[in-house]
C-alpha positions in Angstrom: 10.2 -15.7 -1.7 8.9 -14.3 1.5 5.7 -15.4 3.0 2.8 -12.8 3.0 0.6 -12.4 6.1 -2.3 -10.0 6.1 -3.5 -8.5 9.3 -7.3 -8.5 10.0 -7.8 -4.8 9.4 -5.9 -5.3 6.0 -8.2 -8.0 5.0 -11.3 -6.0 6.0 -10.1 -3.1 3.8 -9.3 -5.4 0.8 -12.9 -6.9 1.2 -14.5 -3.6 1.0 -13.0 -2.0 -2.1 -13.4 -3.0 -5.7 -12.2 -6.3 -6.9 -9.9 -5.1 -9.5 -8.2 -2.6 -7.0 -8.1 -5.4 -4.4 -6.5 -7.7 -7.0 -3.9 -5.1 -8.1 -2.9 -4.4 -4.3 -2.5 -8.2 -3.7 -0.5 -8.7 -7.0 2.0 -5.7 -6.2 2.4 -7.2 -2.9 3.3 -10.6 -4.0 5.7 -9.2 -6.7 7.5 -7.2 -3.7 7.6 -10.5 -1.7 9.3 -12.2 -4.6 11.7 -9.5 -5.9 11.9 -6.5 -3.6 14.3 -4.7 -6.0 11.5 -4.6 -8.8 9.4 -2.2 -6.7 12.2 -0.2 -5.5 10.8 3.1 -6.9 7.4 2.5 -5.1 8.9 1.7 -1.6 9.6 4.3 1.0 11.1 3.5 4.3 9.1 5.0 7.1 10.8 6.7 10.0 8.3 7.4 12.7 6.5 4.2 12.9 9.1 1.7 11.2 8.4 -0.5 8.3 7.9 0.4 4.7 5.1 1.9 2.6 4.3 0.5 -0.9 2.6 2.7 -3.4 -0.1 1.0 -5.6 -2.0 3.7 -7.5 -3.9 5.9 -5.1 -3.4 3.2 -2.4 -0.6 2.9 0.2 0.1 -0.5 1.7 2.0 -0.4 5.2 4.2 -3.3 5.7 6.8 -4.8 8.1 9.5 -6.4 6.2 11.0 -9.2 8.3 11.7 -12.6 7.1 7.7 -12.7 6.9 6.1 -9.9 5.2 3.3 -8.5 7.4 0.7 -6.4 5.7 -0.7 -4.1 8.5 -3.0 -1.8 6.8 -4.0 -0.1 3.5 -5.2 3.6 3.0 -6.3 5.6 0.2 -5.0 9.2 -0.6 -7.8 11.8 -0.5 -8.3 13.5 -3.6 -8.7 17.3 -3.2 -10.4 19.8 -5.7 -8.4 22.7 -5.5 -10.4 24.6 -8.3 -12.7 26.3 -5.8 -10.1 27.6 -3.4 -7.7 28.6 -6.0 -10.1 30.3 -8.6 -10.4 33.5 -6.5 -6.7 34.1 -6.8 
């Protein structure tokens, strides 16, 4: 199992979101640290900034995957309401 280290900005985000969402993100991160192949369909190799992106519901976890798993940041995908813009067509 790889060691998981959270950057301060990632800990700040985890402290601000709901507890069950935070727990889900931490659980998925720990599962990936234990068995990387189990999350293969939720991982994308990032090309521009290096590292990987783990999908957890509407959240994305940005990580550097070395011998130690560094959690750099979390971000939520914005939900867009297309009903207003598409209703006139």
